[in-house]
C-alpha positions as CSV (number, residue, x, y, z in Angstrom):
1,M,-26.2,21.8,4.0
2,T,-29.1,21.5,1.5
3,G,-28.6,18.5,-0.8
4,T,-26.2,16.6,1.5
5,W,-28.0,13.3,1.5
6,L,-28.3,13.4,-2.2
7,F,-24.5,13.7,-2.6
8,V,-24.0,11.0,0.0
9,R,-26.1,8.6,-2.1
10,A,-24.4,9.7,-5.3
11,F,-20.9,9.3,-3.7
12,L,-21.7,5.9,-2.3
13,R,-22.9,4.7,-5.7
14,R,-19.8,6.1,-7.3
15,D,-17.5,4.3,-4.8
16,R,-19.5,1.1,-4.2
17,W,-16.8,-1.1,-5.7
18,L,-13.9,0.7,-4.2
19,L,-15.6,0.4,-0.7
20,L,-16.1,-3.3,-1.3
21,W,-12.6,-4.1,-2.3
22,W,-11.0,-2.0,0.4
23,S,-13.2,-3.6,3.1
24,L,-12.5,-7.2,1.9
25,G,-8.8,-6.4,1.4
26,I,-8.2,-5.1,4.9
27,A,-10.4,-7.8,6.5
28,F,-8.4,-10.4,4.5
29,L,-5.2,-8.9,6.0
30,Y,-6.4,-9.8,9.5
31,W,-8.1,-13.0,8.7
32,S,-5.1,-14.4,6.6
33,Q,-2.8,-13.8,9.7
34,A,-5.1,-16.1,11.8
35,I,-5.0,-18.7,9.1
36,S,-1.3,-18.7,8.7
37,V,-0.4,-18.7,12.4
38,D,-2.9,-21.3,13.4
39,G,-1.3,-24.1,11.4
40,L,2.3,-23.0,11.6
41,Y,3.3,-24.5,15.1
42,E,2.7,-28.1,16.0
43,T,3.0,-27.7,19.8
44,Q,2.4,-24.9,22.3
45,E,6.1,-25.2,23.3
46,E,7.2,-24.5,19.8
47,F,4.8,-21.5,19.7
48,D,6.1,-20.2,22.9
49,R,9.7,-20.4,21.7
50,A,8.8,-18.6,18.5
51,A,7.1,-15.9,20.5
52,A,10.1,-15.3,22.7
53,S,12.2,-14.9,19.7
54,M,9.8,-12.4,18.2
55,S,9.5,-10.4,21.3
56,S,13.3,-10.0,21.6
57,N,13.8,-8.8,18.0
58,A,13.8,-5.0,17.9
59,G,13.2,-4.9,14.2
60,F,10.1,-6.9,14.5
61,V,8.7,-4.7,17.3
62,A,9.5,-1.5,15.3
63,M,7.8,-3.0,12.3
64,A,4.7,-4.5,13.9
65,G,4.2,-3.0,17.4
66,P,4.7,-4.0,21.1
67,A,4.9,-7.7,21.7
68,R,1.9,-9.0,23.8
69,A,0.4,-12.5,24.0
70,L,2.5,-13.6,21.0
71,N,2.1,-17.2,21.9
72,T,-1.7,-17.1,21.1
73,V,-3.4,-16.9,17.7
74,G,-5.3,-13.7,18.6
75,G,-2.2,-12.0,20.1
76,Q,-0.3,-12.7,16.7
77,V,-3.2,-11.4,14.7
78,A,-3.3,-8.2,16.6
79,W,0.4,-7.8,16.6
80,Q,1.0,-8.6,12.9
81,S,-2.1,-6.7,11.5
82,A,-3.0,-3.7,13.5
83,A,-0.3,-1.2,12.5
84,F,-0.6,-2.2,8.8
85,G,-4.3,-2.3,8.9
86,A,-4.4,1.2,10.3
87,V,-2.1,2.4,7.5
88,M,-4.3,0.9,4.9
89,A,-7.4,2.3,6.4
90,G,-5.7,5.7,6.4
91,L,-4.8,5.4,2.8
92,M,-8.3,4.4,1.9
93,S,-9.8,7.5,3.8
94,M,-7.2,9.8,2.1
95,F,-8.1,8.7,-1.4
96,L,-11.9,9.0,-0.7
97,V,-11.8,12.5,1.0
98,A,-9.4,13.9,-1.7
99,R,-11.5,12.4,-4.5
100,H,-14.7,14.1,-3.4
101,T,-13.3,17.4,-2.1
102,R,-9.9,18.8,-3.4
103,T,-9.9,16.9,-6.7
104,E,-13.5,17.9,-7.5
105,E,-12.7,21.5,-6.7
106,E,-9.4,21.3,-8.6
107,T,-11.1,20.1,-11.8
108,G,-14.1,22.6,-11.6
109,R,-16.8,19.9,-11.2
110,D,-17.6,21.1,-7.6
111,E,-18.2,24.5,-8.9
112,L,-20.9,23.2,-11.3
113,L,-22.6,21.4,-8.4
114,R,-22.5,24.5,-6.3
115,A,-24.3,26.4,-9.1
116,A,-27.4,24.2,-8.3
117,A,-29.7,24.6,-5.3
118,V,-27.2,23.0,-2.8
119,G,-25.7,24.4,0.3
120,R,-22.0,25.4,0.5
121,L,-21.1,22.6,3.0
122,A,-23.1,19.8,1.1
123,T,-20.4,18.2,-0.9
124,T,-17.7,18.5,2.0
125,V,-20.1,17.0,4.6
126,A,-21.2,14.3,2.2
127,A,-17.6,13.3,1.6
128,T,-17.1,13.1,5.4
129,F,-20.1,10.9,5.8
130,V,-18.9,8.6,3.1
131,M,-15.5,8.4,4.7
132,V,-17.0,7.6,8.0
133,I,-19.3,4.9,6.4
134,A,-16.3,3.3,4.6
135,N,-14.4,3.0,7.8
136,A,-17.4,1.5,9.6
137,A,-17.6,-1.0,6.8
138,V,-13.9,-1.9,7.2
139,G,-14.3,-2.3,11.0
140,A,-17.4,-4.5,10.6
141,A,-15.6,-6.6,8.0
142,V,-12.6,-7.1,10.2
143,A,-14.6,-7.9,13.3
144,L,-16.9,-10.3,11.5
145,S,-14.1,-12.1,9.8
146,L,-12.2,-12.8,13.1
147,A,-15.3,-13.5,15.0
148,L,-16.4,-16.2,12.5
149,Y,-12.9,-17.7,12.4
150,P,-13.5,-18.0,15.4
151,L,-11.5,-15.8,17.8
152,A,-12.9,-14.1,20.9
153,T,-15.8,-11.9,19.9
154,A,-15.1,-8.9,22.2
155,D,-11.4,-8.7,21.1
156,S,-12.4,-9.1,17.4
157,V,-14.7,-6.3,17.6
158,A,-12.1,-4.2,19.3
159,L,-9.7,-4.7,16.4
160,G,-12.5,-3.7,14.0
161,V,-13.5,-0.7,16.0
162,G,-9.9,0.5,16.3
163,V,-9.0,0.2,12.7
164,G,-12.2,2.0,11.8
165,L,-11.4,4.8,14.2
166,C,-7.9,5.1,12.9
167,G,-9.0,5.3,9.4
168,A,-11.6,7.9,10.3
169,W,-8.9,10.1,12.0
170,F,-6.7,9.9,8.9
171,G,-9.7,10.9,6.8
172,A,-10.2,13.9,9.0
173,V,-6.6,14.8,8.5
174,A,-7.0,14.5,4.7
175,L,-10.0,16.8,4.9
176,A,-7.9,19.3,6.8
177,A,-5.1,18.9,4.2
178,A,-7.6,19.6,1.4
179,Q,-8.2,22.9,2.9
180,L,-4.6,23.8,3.4
181,T,-3.4,22.8,0.0
182,S,-4.5,23.8,-3.5
183,T,-4.0,20.5,-5.4
184,S,-5.0,16.9,-4.8
185,R,-1.3,15.9,-5.1
186,A,-0.4,18.2,-2.2
187,T,-3.3,16.8,-0.3
188,Y,-2.0,13.2,-0.7
189,G,1.5,14.4,0.2
190,V,0.5,16.0,3.5
191,T,-1.8,13.2,4.5
192,G,0.7,10.5,3.5
193,G,3.4,12.3,5.5
194,V,1.1,12.3,8.6
195,I,0.5,8.6,8.2
196,A,4.2,8.0,7.9
197,L,4.9,10.2,10.9
198,A,2.2,8.3,12.9
199,Y,3.8,5.0,12.0
200,A,7.4,6.2,12.8
201,L,6.4,7.7,16.2
202,R,4.8,4.4,17.1
203,A,7.9,2.4,16.0
204,I,10.4,4.6,17.8
205,G,8.2,4.6,20.9
206,D,7.8,0.8,20.9
207,V,11.4,0.2,20.6
208,G,12.7,2.5,23.3
209,T,10.7,5.6,24.1
210,P,7.2,4.5,25.1
211,A,6.0,8.1,25.5
212,L,6.2,8.6,21.6
213,S,3.8,5.9,21.0
214,W,1.1,7.9,22.9
215,L,1.6,10.7,20.2
216,S,0.4,8.3,17.5
217,P,-3.1,7.2,16.7
218,I,-1.7,3.8,15.7
219,G,-0.3,3.6,19.2
220,W,-3.7,4.4,20.6
221,Y,-5.1,1.7,18.6
222,Q,-2.6,-0.9,19.7
223,A,-3.0,0.3,23.3
224,M,-6.5,-1.2,23.3
225,H,-4.6,-4.6,23.9
226,A,-6.9,-6.7,21.9
227,F,-6.4,-10.4,22.9
228,S,-4.0,-9.4,25.6
229,G,-6.1,-7.8,28.3
230,L,-8.7,-5.8,26.3
231,R,-9.4,-2.2,27.3
232,W,-11.7,0.3,25.5
233,W,-10.6,3.7,26.9
234,P,-7.9,4.4,24.2
235,A,-10.6,4.3,21.6
236,L,-12.0,7.4,23.1
237,L,-8.7,9.2,22.3
238,L,-9.3,8.4,18.6
239,V,-13.0,9.6,18.8
240,A,-11.9,12.8,20.4
241,A,-9.0,13.5,18.0
242,T,-11.2,12.8,15.0
243,A,-13.8,15.3,16.2
244,V,-11.4,18.0,16.9
245,T,-9.7,17.6,13.5
246,L,-13.1,17.7,11.7
247,V,-14.0,20.9,13.6
248,A,-10.7,22.5,12.6
249,A,-11.1,21.4,9.0
250,S,-14.5,22.9,9.0
251,V,-13.4,26.3,10.4
252,V,-10.7,26.5,7.8
253,F,-13.0,25.5,5.0
254,Q,-15.4,28.3,5.8
255,R,-12.7,31.0,6.0
256,R,-10.6,30.1,2.8
257,D,-11.2,31.3,-0.7
258,Y,-12.9,28.8,-2.9
259,G,-10.5,27.1,-5.4
260,A,-7.4,28.0,-3.3
261,G,-5.7,26.6,-0.3
262,V,-4.5,28.3,2.9
263,I,-0.9,27.6,1.7
264,A,-0.5,29.3,-1.6
265,A,1.0,27.4,-4.5
266,R,4.5,28.6,-5.5
267,P,6.2,28.3,-8.8
268,G,9.2,26.0,-9.0
269,P,12.8,27.0,-9.6
270,P,13.9,28.0,-13.3
271,R,16.0,24.9,-13.6
272,A,12.9,22.6,-12.8
273,A,10.9,24.6,-15.6
274,A,13.8,23.8,-18.0
275,R,13.6,20.1,-17.3
276,L,9.8,20.1,-17.9
277,H,10.5,20.8,-21.6
278,R,11.6,17.2,-22.0
279,P,8.9,14.4,-21.9
280,A,11.0,12.3,-19.5
281,G,11.5,15.4,-17.2
282,L,7.7,16.1,-17.2
283,A,7.0,12.4,-16.5
284,W,9.5,12.4,-13.6
285,R,8.0,15.7,-12.3
286,L,4.5,14.1,-12.2
287,Q,5.6,10.8,-10.6
288,R,8.5,11.8,-8.4
289,G,6.5,11.9,-5.2
290,T,5.1,8.4,-5.8
291,V,8.6,7.1,-6.7
292,L,10.2,8.5,-3.7
293,G,7.5,7.3,-1.4
294,W,7.6,3.8,-2.8
295,L,11.5,3.7,-2.5
296,G,11.3,4.6,1.2
297,G,8.6,2.1,1.9
298,M,10.4,-0.7,0.0
299,F,13.6,0.0,1.8
300,L,12.0,-0.1,5.2
301,G,10.1,-3.3,4.3
302,G,13.4,-4.9,3.2
303,V,15.1,-3.8,6.5
304,G,12.2,-5.3,8.4
305,Y,12.6,-8.7,6.8
306,G,16.4,-8.5,7.0
307,T,16.4,-8.0,10.8
308,L,15.0,-11.6,11.2
309,G,18.6,-12.6,10.7
310,E,19.2,-16.4,11.2
311,D,16.3,-16.8,13.7
312,V,14.1,-18.2,11.0
313,D,14.2,-21.7,12.4
314,S,12.8,-20.7,15.7
315,L,10.2,-18.3,14.2
316,L,8.8,-20.8,11.7
317,G,9.0,-23.9,13.7
318,D,9.3,-27.5,12.4
319,S,5.7,-28.0,11.2
320,D,5.0,-29.7,7.9
321,L,3.2,-26.4,6.8
322,A,6.4,-24.4,7.4
323,Q,8.4,-26.9,5.3
324,E,5.7,-27.0,2.6
325,M,5.7,-23.2,2.4
326,F,9.3,-22.4,2.4
327,V,11.4,-25.4,1.6
328,Q,10.0,-26.2,-1.8
329,S,13.1,-25.6,-3.9
330,G,15.7,-27.4,-1.8
331,G,18.4,-25.6,0.1
332,T,18.3,-24.4,3.7
333,L,15.2,-23.0,5.5
334,V,16.9,-19.6,5.9
335,D,17.7,-19.4,2.2
336,A,14.2,-20.6,1.2
337,F,12.6,-18.1,3.7
338,Y,14.6,-15.0,2.3
339,A,13.8,-16.2,-1.3
340,T,10.1,-16.1,-0.5
341,M,10.2,-12.9,1.4
342,I,12.1,-11.2,-1.4
343,L,9.5,-12.5,-3.9
344,M,6.8,-11.0,-1.5
345,L,8.6,-7.6,-1.8
346,A,8.7,-8.0,-5.6
347,V,5.0,-8.7,-5.8
348,I,4.2,-5.7,-3.5
349,G,6.5,-3.5,-5.5
350,A,4.7,-4.4,-8.6
351,G,1.9,-2.2,-7.4
352,F,4.1,0.8,-8.0
353,S,4.9,-0.4,-11.5
354,I,1.3,-0.8,-12.4
355,S,0.3,2.5,-10.9
356,S,3.2,4.2,-12.7
357,A,2.2,2.5,-16.0
358,L,-1.4,3.7,-15.6
359,R,-0.4,7.3,-14.8
360,P,-0.6,8.3,-18.5
361,R,-4.2,7.1,-18.5
362,A,-5.0,9.5,-15.5
363,E,-3.3,12.4,-17.4
364,E,-5.4,11.5,-20.5
365,E,-8.7,11.4,-18.6
366,A,-7.9,14.7,-16.9
367,G,-7.6,16.3,-20.3
368,R,-4.0,17.5,-20.0
369,V,-2.5,15.2,-22.7
370,E,-4.5,16.8,-25.4
371,A,-3.2,20.3,-24.6
372,L,0.4,19.0,-24.5
373,L,0.1,17.2,-27.9
374,A,-1.3,20.4,-29.4
375,T,2.3,21.7,-29.3
376,G,5.3,20.1,-31.0
377,L,5.3,17.2,-28.6
378,R,4.8,13.8,-30.3
379,R,2.5,11.3,-28.7
380,R,5.1,8.5,-28.9
381,D,7.8,10.7,-27.1
382,W,5.3,11.7,-24.4
383,L,4.4,8.1,-23.6
384,L,8.1,7.0,-23.7
385,G,8.9,9.5,-20.9
386,H,6.5,7.7,-18.7
387,V,7.7,4.3,-19.7
388,A,11.2,5.4,-18.8
389,V,10.0,6.5,-15.3
390,T,8.3,3.2,-14.8
391,V,11.3,1.0,-15.9
392,L,13.9,3.0,-13.9
393,G,11.7,3.5,-10.9
394,S,10.8,-0.3,-10.7
395,A,14.6,-1.1,-10.9
396,A,15.4,1.4,-8.2
397,M,12.7,0.1,-6.1
398,L,13.8,-3.5,-6.2
399,A,17.4,-2.5,-5.6
400,V,16.7,-0.5,-2.5
401,A,14.5,-3.4,-1.2
402,G,17.4,-5.8,-1.7
403,L,19.8,-3.4,0.0
404,G,17.4,-3.0,2.8
405,V,17.2,-6.8,3.3
406,G,21.0,-7.1,3.2
407,L,21.4,-4.1,5.7
408,G,18.9,-5.4,8.1
409,Y,20.5,-8.9,8.0
410,A,24.0,-7.4,8.6
411,L,22.9,-5.3,11.5
412,V,21.4,-8.4,13.3
413,T,24.1,-10.9,12.4
414,G,27.2,-8.7,12.1
415,D,28.0,-10.1,8.7
416,Q,28.8,-6.8,6.8
417,G,29.4,-8.8,3.6
418,A,25.8,-9.6,3.4
419,V,24.7,-6.0,2.6
420,L,25.0,-6.8,-1.1
421,D,24.1,-10.4,-1.0
422,Y,20.4,-9.9,-1.6
423,L,20.7,-7.3,-4.3
424,L,20.9,-9.6,-7.2
425,P,18.1,-12.0,-5.9
426,T,15.7,-9.0,-5.6
427,L,16.7,-7.5,-9.0
428,S,16.1,-11.0,-10.7
429,H,12.4,-10.3,-10.3
430,L,12.5,-7.1,-12.4
431,P,11.3,-9.0,-15.6
432,S,8.1,-10.2,-13.9
433,V,7.4,-6.7,-12.4
434,L,7.9,-5.0,-15.7
435,L,5.7,-7.6,-17.4
436,L,2.8,-6.6,-15.2
437,A,3.5,-3.0,-16.0
438,A,3.6,-3.7,-19.7
439,F,0.3,-5.6,-19.4
440,A,-1.3,-2.5,-17.7
441,R,0.2,-0.4,-20.5
442,L,-1.3,-2.7,-23.2
443,L,-4.7,-2.6,-21.5
444,S,-4.9,1.1,-21.2
445,G,-3.4,1.6,-24.7
446,I,-6.3,-0.5,-26.1
447,E,-9.0,0.9,-23.8
448,P,-8.2,3.3,-20.9
449,R,-11.0,1.9,-18.7
450,A,-9.7,-1.6,-19.1
451,G,-6.5,-0.8,-17.1
452,F,-7.9,-2.1,-13.8
453,G,-7.3,-5.6,-15.3
454,A,-3.7,-5.3,-14.4
455,W,-4.6,-5.0,-10.7
456,L,-6.7,-8.1,-10.9
457,L,-3.7,-9.9,-12.4
458,L,-1.5,-8.6,-9.5
459,L,-4.1,-9.8,-7.0
460,Y,-4.0,-13.2,-8.6
461,C,-0.2,-13.3,-8.3
462,L,-0.5,-12.5,-4.6
463,V,-3.1,-15.3,-4.1
464,V,-0.7,-17.8,-5.9
465,L,2.2,-16.8,-3.9
466,M,0.4,-16.9,-0.5
467,F,-2.0,-19.9,-1.0
468,G,-0.9,-21.7,-4.2
469,E,0.6,-24.5,-2.3
470,V,-1.7,-24.6,0.6
471,L,-4.8,-24.8,-1.7
472,Q,-3.0,-27.2,-4.0
473,M,-3.7,-25.2,-7.1
474,P,-3.0,-27.0,-10.4
475,G,0.3,-26.2,-11.9
476,W,-1.2,-24.7,-15.0
477,L,-3.2,-22.4,-13.0
478,R,-0.3,-21.2,-11.0
479,D,1.7,-20.7,-14.1
480,L,-0.4,-17.8,-15.1
481,S,1.6,-15.7,-12.6
482,P,4.8,-14.6,-14.3
483,F,6.6,-14.9,-10.8
484,Q,6.2,-18.8,-11.1
485,H,8.6,-18.9,-14.0
486,Q,11.7,-17.5,-12.6
487,P,14.3,-19.0,-10.0
488,L,13.9,-18.2,-6.4
489,L,17.3,-16.8,-5.5
490,P,19.2,-17.3,-3.2
491,A,17.6,-20.7,-2.6
492,E,18.0,-21.7,-6.3
493,D,20.7,-21.1,-8.9
494,V,20.3,-18.4,-11.6
495,A,18.4,-19.6,-14.7
496,W,18.9,-17.0,-17.4
497,L,16.5,-18.6,-20.0
498,P,13.2,-17.8,-18.1
499,L,14.5,-14.4,-17.1
500,G,15.3,-13.7,-20.8
501,L,11.9,-14.9,-22.0
502,L,10.1,-12.9,-19.4
503,S,12.0,-9.8,-20.5
504,L,11.1,-10.5,-24.2
505,V,7.4,-10.8,-23.3
506,A,7.5,-7.6,-21.2
507,V,9.1,-5.8,-24.1
508,A,6.6,-7.1,-26.6
509,L,3.6,-6.2,-24.4
510,S,5.0,-2.7,-23.8
511,A,5.6,-2.1,-27.5
512,A,2.1,-3.4,-28.3
513,G,0.6,-1.1,-25.7
514,Q,2.5,2.0,-27.1
515,L,1.4,1.1,-30.6
516,A,-2.2,0.8,-29.5
517,F,-2.1,4.1,-27.8
518,A,-0.6,5.8,-30.9
519,R,-3.4,4.4,-33.0
520,R,-6.4,5.2,-31.0
521,D,-8.3,8.5,-30.4
522,L,-7.7,10.3,-27.1
523,R,-10.6,10.3,-24.6
């Protein structure tokens, strides 16, 4: 393992900003729940009534986890944040491990490093250390944010330790997947599938088959019972599972051929090869895994919101904060709540649109675009193929989210006619979503490294949505978010003028980005 610590320092320097933002983002997920719950209910009786309503809602239990101590701020934080925090930590670990192992090997950079005086295990062990350090930073940030809120210190530490151990186990899974597969995309697919399976086992187990929850590391994390009778022994299961998975990954790593995975890559069917001759077909082939994953996630998110049914009044309470947050546009509390939740889904879904718009930049930086353009393929046609996937994928993503909300609402209330009621309100956010994607396309068209600015704009939109009213942000500052300029359906009536103007701005930004890309040199 000669050179391991040199690589650890190099990887940490390379990932320093990623680690900072992941740690702060996951910690904010927990801390923001404490903030939102603490001021939502005016009396303990109101809090108890809302907790009873949440506990009896199977959709909520499937989405968040077993209901324990929901009439306390700490219990609400653990319930609302633990499962999602574990998933986010798993995604962080997956990206870190794949970035420093399979991606480096796939691009040939790892082979150059191995030509120096370093051990065969150096880069892999260094990537593992960095993954563990990242999860330790996430756990510390979560524990510190909750302890300073302040909540009970021991339980806050337990939530931090648990999310860090969950992330470490998913990172070990990613390391094993990197040995089984021969491409980074396959590594992401296998690890993402394990994360989804862990979440699904936990959801099914919590609703009706408790034994299944014990097959999921997320279930082990929630079994620590933070803020509801803390116990530490389930954390040992996470430690043991992580150690076993790392040992298994190490054994496979030392026995496989360099540059290949245990599972050999296979050529696709002839019909798939024929579709790759068209720019749109190639773009779809490159992005289809991401698109399908987002479609499934947005549908489940919509179903989760829809299963609240008409219990919104009891869940939100009668506090001034609830009225300020949800009844800003007139109408009923139920309509205002679903309008806000649909807007939340749209802002989250904009993450797909931005990542899809930035996918051409990744292809360019990997050097694959230059080889394609050396053939008869025109640069404009190649980029238009990716634009088509972004536009159609974003529309489909919002459509399935709206259908999910309607389906969840119909399952709870028995109103079958409501299945399509939330389709138009969700699709009404398509211009704003595509505007963010067009902004990302413009930035990467001018300078590929500037594409991260679109993520900053998305983060700003999320801050405006969640805290704009509470922080009393000035109107002109909130208007920088495109989501502020469109009606909140179904609480408000359709206003076609702002939707049309947002669409025109999105088209103009997209055209400018494509023109900028056509005029500059490839990296």
